[in-house]
KEBAMI-170068 format. One record per residue (C-alpha): residue in three letters; x, y, z. Coordinates in steps of 0.1 Angstrom, whole numbers, padded with zeros to 4 digits, always signed. Each point is the difference from the previous one (the first is absolute). Layout:
residues N
alaXYZ...
//
This chain:
residues 528
met-0077+0364-0102ala-0035+0014-0004cys-0027+0025+0008val-0037-0001-0002gly-0024+0030+0001asn-0022+0002+0030ser-0029+0024+0004val+0004+0029+0024gly-0035+0012+0009ser+0011+0034+0013ser+0031+0022+0002trp+0029-0014+0020lys+0028+0020+0016ile+0034-0016+0006pro+0023+0017+0026ala+0031+0015-0015thr+0022-0021+0024thr-0010-0032-0019leu+0008+0015-0035ser+0033-0003-0018lys-0003-0009-0037asn-0025-0010-0026arg-0009-0010-0035phe-0031+0014-0017cys-0018-0019-0027gly-0014+0021-0029gly+0003+0032+0019leu-0029-0010+0023ser+0005+0000+0037his-0034-0008+0015lys-0002-0036+0011val+0023-0023+0019cys+0012-0032-0016phe+0006-0030+0023leu+0016-0034-0006gly-0025-0028+0003his+0020-0027+0019arg+0026+0019+0021thr-0002+0024+0030trp+0015+0034-0007ser+0012+0016+0031thr+0004+0035-0015leu-0011+0019-0030ser+0022+0030-0010val-0002+0031-0022ser+0028+0025-0007ser+0000+0038-0001ala-0031+0000+0022pro-0013+0029+0020glu-0010-0004+0036ser-0029-0022-0012leu-0010-0014-0033thr-0036-0002-0009leu-0008-0030-0023phe-0032+0008-0018pro-0025-0028-0005arg+0000-0001-0038gly+0030-0014-0018asn+0031-0021+0008phe+0036+0001+0008val+0027-0025+0007thr+0024+0006+0029ser+0032-0015+0013ala-0004-0020+0031ser+0016-0021+0027ile-0009-0037+0003gly-0008-0012+0034val+0013-0036+0006asn-0003-0015+0035gly-0002+0034+0016lys+0030+0013-0019ser+0001+0022-0031asp+0024+0003-0029asp-0001+0030-0024ser-0013-0011-0033asp-0022+0016-0026leu-0027-0015-0022ser+0021-0003-0031gly+0019-0032-0009ser+0023-0014-0026asp-0015-0034-0003asn-0029-0006-0025gly-0023-0014+0026ser-0013-0026-0023ala-0015-0023+0027lys+0011-0030-0021asp+0015-0017+0031ser-0024-0013+0026gly-0008+0026+0026glu+0015+0029-0019arg-0022+0031-0002val-0008+0022-0030val-0004+0037-0007ala-0022+0008-0031leu-0001+0029-0024val-0032+0005-0020ile+0005+0021-0032gly-0029+0022-0008gly-0025+0023+0016gly-0036-0010-0007gly-0028-0020+0015arg+0016-0033-0012glu+0032+0009+0017his-0018+0010+0032ala-0017-0035+0000leu+0034-0017-0005cys+0016+0020+0029phe-0030-0009+0021ala+0004-0037-0007leu+0038+0000+0004gln-0003+0019+0033arg-0021-0029+0013ser+0024-0026-0012pro+0017-0017+0030ser+0034-0001-0016cys+0000+0036-0012asp+0016+0024+0025gly-0005+0031-0020val-0016+0015-0031phe+0012+0030-0021cys-0020+0014-0028ala+0014+0023-0027pro-0013+0025-0008gly-0032-0010+0019asn-0027+0026+0008ala-0014+0019+0029gly-0026-0026+0008ile+0025-0029+0001ser+0023+0021+0022his-0028+0010+0024ser-0014-0035+0003gly+0033-0014+0013ser+0000-0027-0026ala+0035+0010-0012thr+0027+0026+0003cys-0003+0021-0031ile+0031+0012-0019ser-0015+0028-0020asp+0033+0012-0016leu+0014-0034-0012asn-0001+0001-0038ile-0014-0035-0009phe+0013+0004-0036asp+0036+0005+0012ser+0011-0036+0006lys+0033+0011+0016ala-0019+0020+0026val-0024-0028+0008ile+0029-0025+0003ala+0019+0024+0023phe-0031+0004+0022cys-0005-0038+0002arg+0036-0006+0010lys+0000+0029+0026trp-0032-0012+0017gly+0004-0038-0003val-0029-0005-0024gly-0003-0037-0008leu-0032+0001-0022val-0011+0025-0026val-0035-0002-0013val-0006+0021-0031gly-0037+0011-0002pro-0005+0022-0032glu+0007-0010-0035ala+0022+0029-0011pro+0031-0008+0021leu-0004-0037-0010val+0001+0008-0037ala+0029+0024+0007gly+0021-0029+0013leu+0002+0008+0038val-0003-0037+0008asp+0029-0009-0023asp+0023+0024+0018leu-0011-0010+0035val+0004-0037-0008glu+0034+0006-0015ala+0010+0017+0032gly-0010-0030+0020ile-0032+0014+0016pro-0030-0024+0000thr-0026+0018-0021phe-0035-0012-0008gly-0010+0011-0035pro+0009-0008-0036ser+0029+0011-0020ala-0005+0028-0026glu+0000-0026-0027ala-0026-0022+0017ala-0021+0032+0009ala-0007+0003-0037leu-0030-0023+0007glu-0016+0032+0013gly+0022+0026-0017ser-0010-0012-0035lys-0034-0015-0008asp+0014-0010-0034phe+0027-0020+0018met-0026-0017+0022lys-0022-0008-0030lys+0028-0015-0020leu+0010-0022+0030cys-0037-0012+0002asp+0001-0009-0037lys+0033-0019+0003tyr-0009-0020+0031gly-0037-0006-0007ile-0014+0022+0028pro-0037+0009-0005thr-0005+0037-0007ala-0021+0023-0021lys+0006+0002-0038tyr+0021+0031-0008arg+0022+0019-0024thr+0027+0026+0007phe+0003+0033-0020thr+0022+0030-0003asn-0019+0015-0029asp-0034+0016+0008ser-0015-0006-0034leu+0007-0037+0000ala-0013-0002+0036lys-0032+0017-0010gln-0005-0023-0029tyr+0004-0031+0023val-0025+0015+0024lys-0024+0005-0029glu+0004-0036-0010gln-0005-0013+0035gly-0028+0023+0011ala-0010+0013+0034pro+0002-0005+0029ile+0037-0003-0001val+0029+0007+0024val+0029+0024-0007lys+0031-0001+0022ala+0032+0020+0002asp+0029-0024-0002gly+0020+0014+0030leu-0006+0012+0035ala-0028+0027+0002ala-0008+0001+0037gly-0031-0022-0004lys-0016+0023-0026gly+0013-0014-0032val-0029-0024-0006ile-0031+0012-0019val-0030-0022-0004ala-0016+0015-0031met-0037-0007-0003thr-0001+0017-0035leu+0023+0003-0029glu+0003+0037+0006glu+0012-0006+0035ala+0026-0024-0013tyr+0012+0024-0026glu+0003+0028+0026ala+0020-0024+0022ile+0023-0009-0029asp+0006+0037-0008ser+0007+0008+0037met+0028-0026+0000leu+0015+0000-0035val-0007+0035-0012asp-0003+0023+0031gly+0025-0018+0021ala-0022+0002+0031phe+0018-0028+0017gly+0035+0010-0012ser+0023-0030-0008ala-0024-0023+0017gly-0025+0006-0028ser+0024-0003-0029arg-0015-0034-0007ala-0037-0008+0003ile-0013-0035+0007ile-0035-0005-0015glu-0017-0029+0018glu-0033-0018-0002phe-0026+0009+0025leu-0006-0029+0024glu-0033-0004+0018gly-0001-0015+0035glu+0011+0008+0035glu+0034+0015+0008ala+0021-0014+0028ser+0035+0004+0014phe+0024-0029+0006phe+0032+0004+0019ala+0029-0024+0003leu+0034+0003+0017val+0028-0012-0023asp+0036-0010+0007gly+0012-0005-0035glu-0012-0036-0002asn-0028-0005+0025ala-0033+0018+0004leu-0020+0004+0031pro-0036+0012-0004leu-0014+0026+0023glu-0036+0003+0010ser-0025+0013-0026ala-0010+0036-0003gln-0022+0021-0023asp+0002+0037-0007his-0022+0026-0016lys+0017+0020-0027arg-0028+0024-0012val-0003+0032+0019gly-0038+0000+0004asp-0026-0022+0017gly-0013-0027-0022asp+0034-0003-0017thr-0006+0032-0020gly+0024+0027-0011pro+0037-0001-0009asn+0025-0026+0013thr+0021+0010+0030gly+0028-0016+0019gly-0026-0017+0021met-0029+0013+0022gly-0003-0029+0024ala+0005-0037+0004tyr-0010-0030+0021ser+0014-0034+0010pro-0008-0028-0005ala-0016+0003-0034pro-0027-0026-0004val+0004+0000-0038leu+0034-0017+0004thr-0010-0034+0013lys+0026-0024+0011glu-0004-0018-0033leu+0005+0032-0020gln+0031+0009+0020ser+0015-0034-0009val-0008+0007-0037val+0017+0035+0003met+0031-0015+0016glu+0003-0028-0026ser-0010+0019-0032ile+0013+0035+0008ile+0024+0005+0029leu+0022-0031-0003pro+0004+0003-0038thr+0010+0036+0005val+0026-0008+0027lys+0015-0028-0022gly-0002+0021-0031met+0019+0029+0016ala+0027-0024+0013ala+0003-0015-0035glu+0004+0035-0014gly+0029+0005+0023cys-0016+0025+0024lys-0012-0018+0030phe-0028+0018+0018val+0002+0006+0038gly-0027+0020+0016val-0038+0003-0002leu-0018-0010-0031tyr-0033+0019+0000ala-0022-0014-0027gly-0030+0020-0011leu-0025-0026-0011met-0033-0001-0018ile-0022-0030+0008glu-0017-0003-0034arg-0038-0001+0001lys-0002-0024-0029thr+0025-0026+0012gly+0004+0006+0037leu+0037-0002-0004pro+0027+0026+0008lys+0019+0021-0025leu+0029+0022+0008ile-0007+0037-0005glu+0033+0014+0012tyr+0028-0006+0024asn+0012+0023+0027val+0033-0008+0017arg-0007+0012+0035phe-0028-0001+0025gly-0032+0016-0013asp-0014+0031+0015pro-0025-0002+0016glu-0001-0038+0001cys+0032-0001+0021gln-0018+0018+0028val-0026-0028+0004leu+0026-0028-0004met+0022+0015+0026met-0029+0003+0024arg-0007-0037-0004leu+0036-0013+0000glu+0010-0017+0032ser+0034-0014-0010asp+0033+0018+0006leu+0002+0021-0032ala+0037+0007+0005gln+0010-0036+0001val-0022-0009-0030leu+0015+0028-0021leu+0035-0010+0010ala-0008-0036-0010ala-0010+0013-0035cys+0033+0019-0002arg+0019-0032+0007gly-0019-0022-0024glu-0016-0020+0029leu-0037+0006-0005gly-0005-0037-0006ser+0001-0007+0037val-0022+0029+0011ser-0037+0000+0008leu-0022+0030+0009asn-0025+0005+0028trp-0030+0022-0006ser-0028+0014+0021ser-0033-0017-0008glu-0017+0034+0002ser-0008+0023-0030ala+0016+0033-0006met-0011+0031-0020val+0017+0032-0009val-0018+0031-0013val+0022+0026-0017met-0008+0037+0008ala+0012+0023-0028ser+0002+0037-0007glu-0030+0014-0018gly+0006+0000-0037tyr+0022-0031+0000pro+0010-0016-0024gly-0001+0034-0018pro+0013+0033+0014tyr-0004+0003+0037lys+0008+0025+0028arg+0029-0007+0024gly+0003+0012+0035thr-0036-0006+0012met-0002-0007+0038ile-0009-0034+0013arg-0013-0004+0036asn-0011-0027+0023leu+0023-0028-0012glu+0009-0011+0035glu-0037+0000+0010ala-0008-0022-0030glu+0027-0026+0008leu-0012-0001+0036leu-0035-0012-0010ser+0013-0035-0001pro+0033-0018+0006met-0007-0017-0034val+0003+0034-0018lys+0033+0012-0015ile+0005+0031-0021phe+0028-0003-0025his+0013+0033-0014ala+0007+0002-0037ser+0007+0037-0004thr-0002+0022+0031asp+0021+0029+0013phe-0002+0024+0029asp-0009+0037-0002ser+0018+0027+0021asn-0023-0008+0029gly+0009-0037+0000asp-0034-0011-0014phe-0004-0026-0028ile-0005+0012-0035ala-0005-0018-0033ala+0031-0001-0022gly-0012-0020-0029gly-0029-0017-0019arg-0005-0032+0020val+0006+0011+0036leu-0012-0025+0026gly-0007-0037+0000val-0026-0006+0028thr+0003-0037+0008ala-0018-0024+0023lys-0003-0037+0009gly-0032-0018+0009lys-0013-0036+0005asp-0014+0003-0035ile-0002+0025-0029glu-0031+0016+0015glu+0016+0008+0033ala+0032+0012-0016arg-0021+0023-0023glu-0020+0014+0029arg+0031+0008+0020val+0019+0016-0029tyr-0029+0023-0010asp-0006+0010+0036ala+0036+0011+0001val-0004+0019-0033gln-0030+0018+0014ala+0020+0011+0030ile+0026+0017-0021asp-0005+0037-0005trp+0013+0008-0035pro-0026+0020-0021glu+0023+0000-0031gly+0005-0037+0001phe-0022-0027-0015cys-0002-0038-0003arg-0021-0027-0016his-0029-0013+0021asp-0003-0034-0015ile+0034-0017+0006gly-0005-0038+0003trp-0034+0000-0019arg+0009-0031-0020ala+0010-0020+0030leu-0032+0012+0019his-0022-0009-0030leu+0016-0034-0003arg-0006-0007+0038gln-0036+0011-0004leu-0005-0024-0029thr+0017-0028+0019asn-0021+0006+0031thr-0033+0002-0019pro-0021-0032+0007
//
């Protein structure tokens, strides 16, 4: 059984005579959820007044009657089967774990999957809910495995996709898989590839995976001595998860010493910074490489490249990502083959040999070294990158639900992916002050107008909420991912920045040079 969120452009009123009982998701009761491939003859709600107004922002799930050949039988949207869609013709209901821009993009792609009848998102956010990409379950505790399992069983969820790293490292996937619920994402043990940079580096050493030279320290004095010996620039990393802020590219020895003190002395990153990795500074061009993994097989996704620094010209501190584009010209087909053979496949085989098979997304942060032209592994993430996921999902034309189910079953060896030949770009709009202190609750206007500029524009919400008047407000640092497709990178860029210009958010900002590397390369290529 299933439900899928559908947009309601204005308030609806349902006569009381049609209302009898209901189920609300996350306390939100604002948007009807319909099943994709059946005809519902009635939708019903309990304890209703003479009429029930359904406001246009939000979601709810309701019981229903299924119309079959003109007849109806009372049935609700819940179900006891796991909806795995393993058998031919069987449908699937998906639950996306998380509530950021990446999760919005995954919901968007799953909703378009022909075999996916419904998409839930927990906890989701106001923008995901309003867009109709998913039914948001705001009060489901994603760190409570029993609660998530109970929800999946109640609503017939046959595919869980875990977006953020924290529930992965906490072992949510382990518990869901043990309960027999197909779940796309690595076990807690395998998630150590991202959860511990020291673990990842040791794996690289053992299996000959090219990466930057490094040392791991728990003592600040020894770390500073090593930095003094190596010289600057040099990179200082917190070992654990630090929300994308635990990497400091120190251009001077003093900056490196400050970074070491912040981690090992001041405890600025908590337990994540209890160990510091000191790494050589690599010169070259960064790129992101994604592969779906089923424990033994790896299926590469299209290339993408993000922009980590907060300011134009790649200046200022690192962030979680200020924009991205796909494809990335720096990752030629030849380089992609090298990455698969020298980095991705040795990692998959190494993890299996270590007794913790990896299932999920391997997101390799790469440096294409200037002096050799060859890729080195900077870091692994064990989930779709953000904002790279946004451009990949805009270009993906395959049935994402079926692809991820194949990964869960160890069947990626027989899967191929279809991609749009067009380019895609995302520009992140962030709250003023990010990645430092920023103000929450600032009003954002004209989002719908911006999306209407072109059917190729989609705004993914990373951190939005509603104020008391039902208007969008910023609820975090990175707030919006304004995304567009075009026949080439120039057209995608023009569309995305036109949409950015249409958004009225005085307290927001973005970079104005996303895609500059790809544009520069095209100009060089087109020069006679």
